[in-house]
N, C-alpha and C positions, 0 to 999 in steps of 0.2 A: 504493500500500500504506500510505502514511503515515496515511491517514484512514479506513481500512476498518473500524475498530471504533467510529468516531464517527458523528455524526448523518448522515442520508442526504443525498447530494449528487446532484442531477439532472444537473449538468454531467458528472460521472463516468459516469453512465449513458448520456448522449447520446454521449460519446466512445466508449463500449463499443459502442453501436449502429453507429457509423460503421465501427469495426473489424469488427463482426460481419457486415457486408455481404460481406466478402471471406474468410470462413472456410470450411473444409470442402473445400478445393480439392485436386485430385489433379494436381499439376504434372508428375509424372514421365512421364506419357503425352502424347505430342504427336499432334495430329490434322492430317492434311493438309486444306487448304482445301476446303470443300464448295461446290458451285455455289450462289451466292446467289439472290436472288429473280429473277423473270423480267426480261427486258430492259425490258418495259413498265413494271413497278413501279420499276425502277432509274431509268428516264427521268422518272417522276413525281417521285421524291424529288429528283433533280437539278434539275428545273424549279422545285420549291418552294424549294429552297435559293437558286437564282439570283434568284428573285423577291424573297425576303426580303433578300438582299444588296443588290439594286438599288433596291428600292422601299420598304423598311421606314422608318418615321418617324424612327428613330434609327440612328446608325452602330453596327454590331455587328462582332464578331470572328467571321468565318465558321467558323473552327476550333472556337471555344468553342460556337457555336450548334449545330454538327453533333454535337459531343460530347454536349450536353444532349439533343438529339433522339434520339440512339441510346440513351442511358440511359433516357429516358422510354419509348421503345418496349419495351425489355427489362423495365422495371419493371412493365409490364402482365402479364407472364408470372408472376413471383413476386418476392419482395423481395430475392433474392440473386443473380439473374442480372444482369450489369452489363457495361458497356463501360468499358475502361481506355484513356485516352489514352496516347500513347507515354511521357510523363513519369510518369504514374500507374503504368503497367505496370512501368517501370524501378524505381520505389520499391517496388512490391509484390514484384517479383522478388528484391530485396535481402533483404526480410524472409523470404521463403520459402527462399532459398538459405542464409541464415544468415551471409552475409558481404557486404562491400561494399569499394570502393576509396576509401581516405581516410587519415587520420593517427592515428585512435584516441583522440580526445578528445571528451567529452560537453560540449556548450555549455549555458550557463545564462544566461538573460536576466533582468537585474535593472534595472528602470527603463530607462535609455537606454544601458546597458552590457552587452556580451557578455563573460561570464567563461568561462574554462576550468574545467569542473567536474572530475569524476574522469577521470584520464588513465590509459588502459589499460596495464597492466604489459607491458613488452616491445614496446610500440607505437612507430611512428616518432616520434610526438610526445614520448614519454618519452625516447627515445634522443637526441632533438634538444635536450632540456632544457626542454620546456614543463612548467609547474607548475600544479597545481590552485590556483585563485585568481588566475591571471594575467588581467589585463584585456586583451582582444583589441581593439585599436583599429583596426588596418589588416589587411586580407587582400590581399596584393600591393599594388596601387595604389588599392584601394577602402577608404574609411573606413566602418567598421561600428559604431563606438561614438562617443558624444560628446553634449554638451548639446543637447537638443532633437532628436536624431537617432533616428529609429525605422526599423527595417528588418525585413522579414519574416524570422522565424527560418529558414524553409526557404531563403530567399535567401542567408543567411550560410552555411548548411550546403552549399549548392551551390557557393559560392565556394571553400570549403575542400576539398571533395571533388574528385577528378579522377582521371585515368588512373594506373594503377600505374606507379611509378618517376618520375612527373613531380614537379616541385618547387612548393611554395607558401611564400611569405614572410609570416610573421606578425609584425606590429608590436605588441608587448605592453608594458604598464606594470606595474611591481610595486614594492613597498616604498615607496609614496608618491612615487616619482620621476616627474617630468613627461616625462623622456626616454624615447623608445621604444627598446626592446630588440628587435632584429630577429632572429628565429629562422627559419632555413630548414629546412623539413621535406620529406623525400622520401616521397611517398605510396606506400602498399602495400595489400595485401589485409588487411582488418580483420575478424576474426571477431566476430559478434554472438551472444552466448550466449543460449540459450532456457532454460537451467537456472541461474539466478543464485544459487541457494542450495541447498546439500546439506551438512547438519551433523548431528551427534549431539546430541540434546537431553538425554539421560542415557546411562547405560552400556548401555541396550538399545533406546532409541527413536531412530530416525533420521527426519530431515525433509528432503524434497525439494520445492522450489518450481519449477514449470514455468510460465513466463510466456506462451509461445505454442508452436506446433508448426511447426518449420522443417525443412529438409532435414538439419540436423545434430542434431536433437533426440534421435533414437534412440541415436546414439553418445554424446552428452552424458549422457543418462539412464543408459545402461549403465555409463559411467565412474563416475557418482555412486553407482549401486547397488553397484558393486564396492568403492568406497571405504568405504561404510557397512557392507556385509556383512563386509568385512575388519576393521572396527572392532567387530564383535560385534552388529550390529543384529538384533533379534528382532521389532520392531514398526516398520513404516514408516508415516509420515504423509505422504501425497502431496497436495500443495496445488495445486489447479487453480482456485482462486478468481481471478476476473478474467481468465481465459485464454479469449480469444475464438476459439481454434481455430487453423487453419492447414492444414498438409499432413496429409491423412488417413493416409498411410502411417506417419507418425511416431507417430500414436495407436495404430495396429495393432502396431507394433514395441514400443511401451511396454507395451501389454496383454500381448503375448507374453512379456515379462519377468516378468509377475505371475501368469500362468495356467498350469495344467498342460497337458501335451500333449493335443491333441484337443478342447479346449474351444472352442466357437464364440465368436468375438470380435464379429463384425458381419457382416451381409449387406446387399448393395445390390441394388436392382431399379428398373427404370424401363420406360416404354413401349417404348423402343428398346434397353434393356439387360436381358438375361436375368439371373435371380437368380445372384448370385455370393457364395458363402459363404467366409469367411475364418476359419481355425482356428489355434489356437496350435500351434506346431510343436515345442514342448518345449525344454528346455535353458535356460529363463529363470533369472536369478540369484535371484529372490525369488518363486518359485511356491508357496512354503509360508511360514508365519509370519503373524503378525497384520498386517492391512492396514487402514488408514483413509484415505478419500479426502475431502478438503474441497472443496466446490463452493459457488458462490453464483449470484445471478441474472445475473451477467456471464460465467459459464462456458458456453461454446457449442460446438456442432459437434464437432470432434475431442475436446474435453474431455468431451463427452457420450457419445462412442463409448467412451472408456475407462471412464467412470463406469457406463455401462449394462452393459458387459461384466463389470465387477467385481460389480455388484449382481445381475445375472441369473444369474451363475454361483455366487452365494453365496460369493464369494471374500473379501469384506471389507465394511466398514461405510461407508456414504456419510453424511457429516455436513455440515450447512450449510443453505442455502436452495435452493429449486427453481431449476433452471438455466434458461437462456434459451429453449431449445426450437427448435433449428435442426437439421433432419434432412434437408437437401438437399445433394446433392453436385454441385459445379461442375467442369467441365472447361474447360481453357484452349484457345481457338482463336486462333491467331496471325492478325493482320490486316495489310494493307499499311501500310507506313510506321512499323512498330514498335509499333502498337497491338495490343490483344487484346480478346477477348470471353470472359467467364466465363459459361457457359451451364449451367443446371441440367439434368443428364441422368439423374439417379436419386435415389431416396430411400435413406437407410440405416436399418437396423432393428437393434435390440438383439437379443441371443440369444433372448429370450422372444417376439419378434415385434413389439415396440413400435416405432412410428415416432415419434421424439421431436419431429418438426416440428409447430409450432403452426399452426392454420388460418390461411390468408392469402387466403381466397376473397373478402373484402371490400376487398382492395387493400392496397398497401404502407403507406399512411398509417394505416389502421385497424390494421394489423398491429403497428406500433410504438406506436401510441396504446394499444392493448390491453395491451401489455407494460408500459408505464409505469403504467397504471391498476392492473394486477395488483400491481406492487411497492408502489405507494402504499397499496393496500388492505391488503397484508400488513404494511406499516410502521405503519399506523394501529393495528394490534393488536400492536405490537412487544413489549409486556410479556407476551404470551401465547405459548405454544408451539403454539397451535392452527394448523392448516394445512388447507386444503380442496382436495385434489386432485380431478380429474375422475374419479369412480369409475365412470363409464359404460364406460370402457375398462380392464378388469382383465386382468392377465396373471399367469403363474406363473413363478417362478424355478426353477432346477434342483431345489432342495430343497422346492418347493411353496409358498414364501411368495408372497403377493399383492403385485404392484407395478402401478402405474397408468401409462397413456399419457395422451394428451390434450395434450401439450406440455411438454417439459422432463423432467429427471430429478428425481423427488421423493425427497429424502434419507430414509434410514432413521431418522436422528436430526435433527429439524428444530430449528434454533437460532432464538431470537427476535432481532429487530433490537435492538441496544443503543441505548437512548434516554435522554437526560438533557439537559434544557434548559440546564444549566450548560456543556455542551460547545460551545455556540454560540461563546463567546469563544475557547475552545481552537481550534476550527475556523477562526475568523477569523485567529488567529495563524498557523496553517498556510497558509491560502489567501492571505494577504497577504504571504507570504514573509518574515516577521519574522526567523525563525531564519537563513534563507539570507542575509539582509542582513548580519547579524552575522558569520556564518561566512565569507563570501567577502571581506569587508573584513579579517577576521583572517588568512585564508590569504594574501591579497595581501601582507601585511606579515611574516607569521611562519611561512610554510610550512616553510622549511628548519629553523628552530628546533624546530617541532613534530615533524618527522621524526627529528631527533636525539634528542628526548626519548622518542618512542614509535616506534621503527623498525619494529615489527610490530604487527599487530592484537592479538595476545596481550598485548603491552606496554600498548597503549591500553586494552584491557578491564580489565586489572588496576589500572592506575595513574591513568587519566584519570577522576577522579571529582569533577567540579565540583558544587557544592551551591547554597546560597542566593544566593551572589554572582552566579552565572550566571543564576539565576531572575530576580533583580532586573534584570540586564542585558536579559533577554528582555522583561520587563514595561516597562522604560524605552523600549525600541525600539518596542514596541507602542503606548505612549503617543505617541511621536513620530510614528507613522504614523496617529494619529487613532483608535485603537481604544478603546472605552469599557471600563474595567476591570470584571471580575466577581470580586469578592473570594471569593465562595463557590466559584467555579470554581478560582481560584488555590489555595485551601485544600485542595480535593479532588484536583486534578490537577496541582499544581505539580511534583511529582516526575516525573510522566510527561512534562511539558514538557521538563524537563532530559534525560530519556531520549531523547526525540525529537531534541533538539539533538545529543546524543552520537551517535545513529545516523546523522544526516545528515552530521555532520563525519567520522565513520568512513567513510562511503561515498565522500566526496571524497578521502580519504587512501589507502584500501586497496581500493576497488572495491565493486561492488553487493552482493556477498555479505556484506560487513561490516555493512551496514545491517540485513539480516535477522537476523544473529547477535545484534545488540544489541536490536532492537525486539521480537523474538519473546516474551520473557517478559511483555510488556504486551499481547500479542494474546489477547484473551479467547476468541475462537472457536477458536484453536489449542489453548488449554488445555482447552476442552471436547472437542475432537477426540482429544486424547491419552487422555482418560478414557473416551470413548464406546465402548460395545460392545453389540451386540445379538445375540440368538440367531438364527443364520443357518440354522436348521432350523425347519420348521413344527411 
């Protein structure tokens, strides 16, 4: 989120594509194992694997090779059917379930050091005395930080996580001391929120950001809606930007909170799956009132279910950029040894009959290449509001408005990409972790002092107002890291650099929601969404 209003980053898109492979899943239904291929085919596969293992020119890992073979086979069907190794399935299940077993601390990697970033309130780590900014040097008997020491981030995470009620010993350094402070933490179940922000922007406008759809999303969203409606919300801005999807049932329950009883939310259908309609059951907390949904090119699958249902029922205004275009539903088939297969069994359709899935008949590589080309084409015309949907597939909303298929949800209000060459320097500061370098060194020395000065987020917002002195510190650190100054950028965006610093620091002190609370006033797309309104009747 930190760079979403700034110049386009392919690395962010590629990350979103990897996440997008595993969205749109319906994990709550379990299928018994079906009979696999014939014994003759199974024998062929086994023989090939044995020959590769025994005769191939290089030594290979048989498990890794078989994983790649299975994924290659499934990728010929469509871009989203895939094989999950036992480890990958375990990690995916954590995301879908909305919880995992650990200690409740986010790790941050800076050069050759692992830092404790924000420590979840009420978590085992907080109760044991872990502070944001602690340098984690040892995990049990394994050194994870030190000069010249590089360790895979997931490897450190795996060391810290473990079975509920088991113990982990963290050796940390703080306040410039070379002595290790050993903190023993008892692991427990840690909830991973999919609704990191739910705040009132003014006395009538509420904002909810949903990062992904997990098993807990429906309850989290209901709780957030209740909080905002109790606060007098009349206009909801629902932010689904960068939301790659997840559990389809979470999207259905979310739409149910926003649509009147009897409205069609989505229907699914496939060669072996009869058409199944899903309707709003009524009783939603916000089925009336002004509604705006923010999406972008990284909003996919379950996000598109919600957006399509709102748009086709003329319930609210969709604002942003055309979404990813994934309209395939995967079901999970459990495999021996703790692995799993996600197999596409149906397509989902918006109420007007649109299948949001982009064509993939030319193969998975072309599927993702076309996606990147589309974004780059849109971005090249960033200063224009022009957008060119595929008008060959026209559909009608409930009130008779024309909407288009052909891949993704086309917003009612299309926003231009924000483009400014002076932002290159700003983005370099963000990508090179300049602010984090300052913040984590500061927290390591001054965490307790900061919490005494600013015990709550409200205190921090009111009284922590650094100015030019902090800006000069940011620029000096950027110089130290070899970034070439852009004085025009500094003059134009210096105050926003300070705001970003405040938001990142607030996140480490008070949690993820604090970041959004501080950064939202600088979010240009959000400001457009607050004002945007279209006529929802023909």
